[in-house]
C-alpha positions as CSV (number, residue, x, y, z in Angstrom):
1,M,0.1,0.0,0.2
2,P,1.1,3.5,-1.0
3,R,1.6,6.2,1.8
4,V,0.3,9.3,1.3
5,M,2.1,12.7,2.3
6,F,-0.4,15.7,3.2
7,S,1.4,19.1,4.0
8,I,-0.1,22.2,4.7
9,S,2.3,25.2,3.9
10,Y,1.2,29.2,5.2
11,A,3.0,32.0,6.8
12,I,2.0,33.5,10.6
13,K,1.6,36.6,11.1
14,P,4.8,37.9,13.0
15,E,2.6,39.3,15.8
16,S,1.4,35.8,16.7
17,R,4.5,34.0,17.0
18,D,4.5,33.5,20.5
19,R,1.0,32.2,20.6
20,Y,0.9,30.2,17.5
21,L,4.3,28.5,18.7
22,V,2.5,27.6,22.0
23,L,-0.6,26.3,20.0
24,I,1.7,24.2,17.3
25,K,3.5,22.2,20.2
26,E,0.1,21.6,21.9
27,V,-1.2,20.5,18.3
28,K,1.7,18.3,17.8
29,E,1.7,16.7,21.3
30,H,-2.1,15.8,20.8
31,L,-1.8,14.4,17.4
32,T,1.0,12.5,17.4
33,T,0.4,11.1,21.3
34,V,-3.4,11.1,21.3
35,G,-4.4,10.9,17.8
36,K,-1.1,8.4,17.1
37,H,-0.4,10.4,13.3
38,D,2.3,10.9,11.7
39,Y,2.9,14.5,11.9
40,S,5.7,17.2,11.8
41,V,5.9,20.8,11.8
42,F,9.1,22.7,9.9
43,E,9.7,26.3,9.9
44,A,11.3,27.4,6.3
45,K,15.1,27.8,6.7
46,G,16.1,31.5,6.2
47,R,12.3,32.1,6.3
48,K,10.9,33.1,9.6
49,N,7.4,32.4,10.4
50,H,6.8,30.5,7.1
51,F,6.1,26.9,8.4
52,T,5.0,23.5,6.5
53,E,2.9,20.7,9.0
54,V,3.3,17.4,7.2
55,F,0.9,14.2,7.9
56,I,2.3,10.8,6.7
57,A,-0.8,8.5,6.3
58,N,0.4,4.7,5.6
59,S,-2.5,4.2,3.3
60,V,-4.8,6.0,0.8
61,E,-7.6,4.6,3.0
62,A,-6.0,6.1,6.2
63,F,-5.3,9.6,4.6
64,D,-9.2,9.4,3.4
65,A,-9.9,8.8,7.3
66,L,-7.3,11.6,8.5
67,E,-10.1,14.7,9.0
68,D,-12.8,12.2,10.2
69,N,-10.5,11.0,12.9
70,L,-9.5,14.4,14.2
71,D,-11.1,14.4,18.1
72,E,-12.9,17.4,19.1
73,K,-9.6,19.0,21.1
74,A,-7.5,18.5,18.0
75,Q,-10.3,20.5,15.8
76,E,-10.3,23.2,18.3
77,L,-6.3,23.7,18.5
78,I,-6.4,23.6,14.5
79,S,-9.4,26.4,14.4
80,S,-7.2,28.4,16.9
81,L,-4.1,28.0,14.7
82,E,-5.8,29.1,11.9
83,S,-6.2,32.6,13.7
84,C,-2.3,33.3,13.5
85,V,-1.8,32.5,9.6
86,D,-1.3,35.8,7.6
87,E,-3.5,37.5,4.7
88,G,-1.8,34.5,1.9
89,G,-3.6,31.7,3.7
90,M,-3.0,27.9,3.3
91,R,-1.6,26.3,0.5
92,Y,-2.4,22.1,0.7
93,N,-0.7,19.5,-1.1
94,T,-1.6,16.0,-1.1
95,V,1.4,13.3,-2.6
96,V,1.5,9.2,-3.0
97,E,4.4,7.5,-2.9
98,T,5.0,5.7,-6.0
99,V,8.3,3.4,-5.0
């Protein structure tokens, strides 16, 4: 079964950085410990406040169920993160492993 990588890239408002870092840490802890998701967050080298969240699902079916499997706390945390994103919004990318 091919794995699926789903990424969300965005820039945050500079004035929201401290709040964002606290929230994203809580998101990561919750998604990896409670949700058991393969999830990471990266900041672009040389581009302060530009972040990419990456989910790796072990199959297309697991990826398709990803959003449905988020509990209420995860959904609340993710909604809170969205208030930190700048006017450029979020960009989504989904790729399927081929080899």
